N, C-alpha and C positions, 0 to 999 in steps of 0.2 A: 181615943186610943194611944194620939205618942207619945201624948205625957205620961200613961203606966209601961208603957214599954224601958223603966227599969224596972223598974221592978217585975214585969212579966212575960213570960214569953210569946211572941205574937202567935202559939200554936195555941196558948191559956183564950186568949183573944178576942182569938178570931171564935173557939170554940163558943165563950159564952155569952159567946154578941151575935152570934150564930151570923157571922160576916164571912159573906166566899171569900179566898184570897185573891183573890182577880178584884175581885167588886174594892177594895182594901188598896190595893197596888192603884189603880185606876182614880183611886179618888183622891189619893195622896201626890199621882200624878198632876189631879188636871190641878191642885191648890201649890202647886209648887209652877205651871205651867202659864209665860210670860205674858204678859194683856197685847195681843199683836193691832193692839186701838189708842198704847197708850201716845203714841205721837199726832194719833190725828183729834186725841180729847182735849193732849197741849193744846191742838190747835185751834182747836173748836172754842177754850173759854176765853185765850186770848182774843178771838176774833168776833165774840159777843162780848164779851170787855169793852174790847175799841170799839163798839156802835153802843157804845152806852143802856147795853143791854135792853138796845129796841130789832135788832134780829131776828128772826123769825128759820128754821130751820132750811124753807127755801135759800136764802140769801147766805146764811154759815158755808150753803153746798158750792154756788158759787166759787165764792169768795175759797172755800176747799179746793175745789178746779181748779182755778186761776195760781193756787199757793202752789201745784199737780200733783195734791191729789187724791191715789184717782177709786171712789165710792160714791155708793148709789145716797143719793138725800134719805131714800125710810131707811136707811143705814145714821143719818145724820141725824136724826133725827127720832131714835130711835136712843142714837148717844146721848140726845140733849135731852131725854129723859130721862137716861141711867146717871146724868150730872146733875141730872136738876136745875138744868137755866129756860124758862123760858121767855119771853120781852115781857114787861112791865108797860112797858105804851098799852092803854088801855083806852075805850070808850066815853067818853063825856062830852056834857056842852060845851061848848068855846065862846066866851063872852066876844059878842059881835061890835060892829063900829058901824053904824049909820050916817052917813054924810051928804046925804039928802038933802036937800029943804027948798025943793019945789023946782018951779022953771026958772036961774035966777040968769041964766049963761045963754050958752052957744049948746042944744040936743045936739051930734055928732050920730048915724044911723049906725046900728047895725050890723057890723059888714061880715060877724064872724058867724052867726047866727047856727050857737055853739058848736060848732063845723072845727073840734080842734087837730089841727090834721098836716099840721105845719113840724115842716124835714128841710127845712138848710135853717143852723142860724140867724137872727136881729132879720127874721123878716117880720115873726107876728110878738110879738110882745105884752106882757097884760101887768098892772099896774091898778093899787090898792092898798086900801090902810084897814089898819089893826087892832087895837086896844088892849092893853094889857093893864088889867091890877094890881099897883105895890104891895110890900105890909106897910109900908106906912099913909097908905088910902090913900093915896093921888095913883095916877094913871099915868101910863105910857103910854105911848104908836107911835107904831113903828109905819113907815113907807116903802114900800120894793116895789122894784120891776123884776117884773119876769120874763125869759127868751124860752116862747111855748114848745120851742122842736126841740131844745135840751134840756128844760127844766134849769136850768143855771140862775141862781137870782144876781142879778145883773146889780145891783144897786138897792141900798137900805140904807135908810136914813131912821134915827131916832130920837124923837125928842119928847117933851112936853106938854105938848099943842098939836095941837092938827090945823093948820094954822098956812097964811102965806109964806111966813117962812121955812116950812116943812115942804111945801110945795117947790119953795127955789131947787133950796138944797137938793133937792128929789131930782130936778127939772134941770143944775150943775150937775152933777154926779154923773147924772148916764147917758150928760153930751161929751162928758170923758173918755164913755164906753159902747159908745155908738160907735162902729169905723164905719171910714169916710165915705163908701160906697152904696152904704146901706136906706133904705129908703121902710123902712117900717110899718108895721101897721101896728098901735099899740091902743089896747081897748083898756076901757075899762068903765066903771058901772055911772050912774050919772051925778055921782055927787059934786056940790058944791068947788069945789079945788079945779075936777076936771070941768065943769064947766066957763070954771074967771079963765077972761081972756091974755092973764101973765100964764097960763096953760096949752089955748089954742092957739094964742102966737110963738108959742116956746118951738110948740109940735112942728107951723109951718116953716121957721126958723132949722129945724132939723133935720128935714124934710120925712116928719114923720106924720100918717094919715090915720090923725085921731076915730076910733069907733068907740058905742057903748053900747051897753046894756039896756035890754028894757027896765022898766021901770017898775021895780021891788022887786027880781028875778038875779037869784043870786048865781043860779044854773047856768046864764052867757057871763060868767067872770068863772066858773068850774075852778079854769087852773090855776088861778090863781087865794081862790078861797081853801083847795083841797091845800096847798101850800102854805096857808098860814094853819088851816088845824092842824096841820099835819107837824109843826112846828112848838106848835103849843104843847100837843100829846103825847112829842117827843122829847123837848127841852122844858119849855116854862113855865108849865107846871106840872117840873117836876122840878124842878130849881124851889127856894128861898129867897127870893127877888126883893132887896128890903129898899132900894130907892130908882131912880134914873140911871146910874153909872152901870149899879148889878146888872140892868135892863140891858145897857152899849152893851156889856162882858159881857154876857152867860151867850146874845141874842147875836153877834160878832162870829164867837168862838162855831156857836152852832154853823154858820154860815158859810165857818169856809170848812167845815168837816163833810158840809152837806151840798154842800158842791165840788168837792175833793177823794172824799172820801165815802162816802155815800150811797150805793149802787145802786142804781134801779131793774128792777125786772121787765118793765117794757121797754128797755134803750139794751138787751141781752147784758145785764149786767153789770152796766159803765156807768160814769158819776157823769154829773151833767160836762165838765170839764175835760170829760173824755170823751164824750160826747160831740164839742164840740168842737175841738180838734180834732177829729179824724175826719167829720165832719167838711171841716174849714181843709184838709190835707186830702 
């Protein structure tokens, strides 16, 4: 109707359209009314982008509260719907790496029994190796060590082979990270590298107690398995990785973000590093 106002009087337009004057002015007021959510919408868009499009409304809500916004989770959910923002992470089967070659060395007892309840950093660690197919038809192998309490990835080593050299690099890096007074449990599967004397001797030297999953039971090392699955879904399977150097760069960037930026809902919205720092303090 506003576009016809230069040619016709408002009285004529209201009569033809059979629209009450009060309704006309109410709708006109709504059209020019400022969106009270304009600031939080901008924040939501930026937070979603910063999460590499992996955060759902619950994590966005936590981030908004940290930033000082007084808003409910349901409102964040509604606004994300209006903004057409939804996580692009999807479930898919991730390729596994099986290093079990039978009883080739020392088999340690399972000291955890699927009780992943550690709250003190560097009291219980988890380690494992996974593989990633690269576009040049080769494989990359990722060896990692995680702190159960904080879920921080303490060590990550990426090579083109899962061999004794990768094992040595993993142990050497972890030796630099472990606090001098720590005497943690290190839980792994029964892979050949963890049965090997090099690994067993290194654990003794570092005052680390080895623990192993039961044969063929991935649930016994669930924290590590879950992390590898998460990294593949959130990062590796959403990126074209041409060669080993690309994999190193992509995985390293993800680990930095995961440790220092990615909040955990079961850690009261803290990142792994924030959890460790608060626990130590």
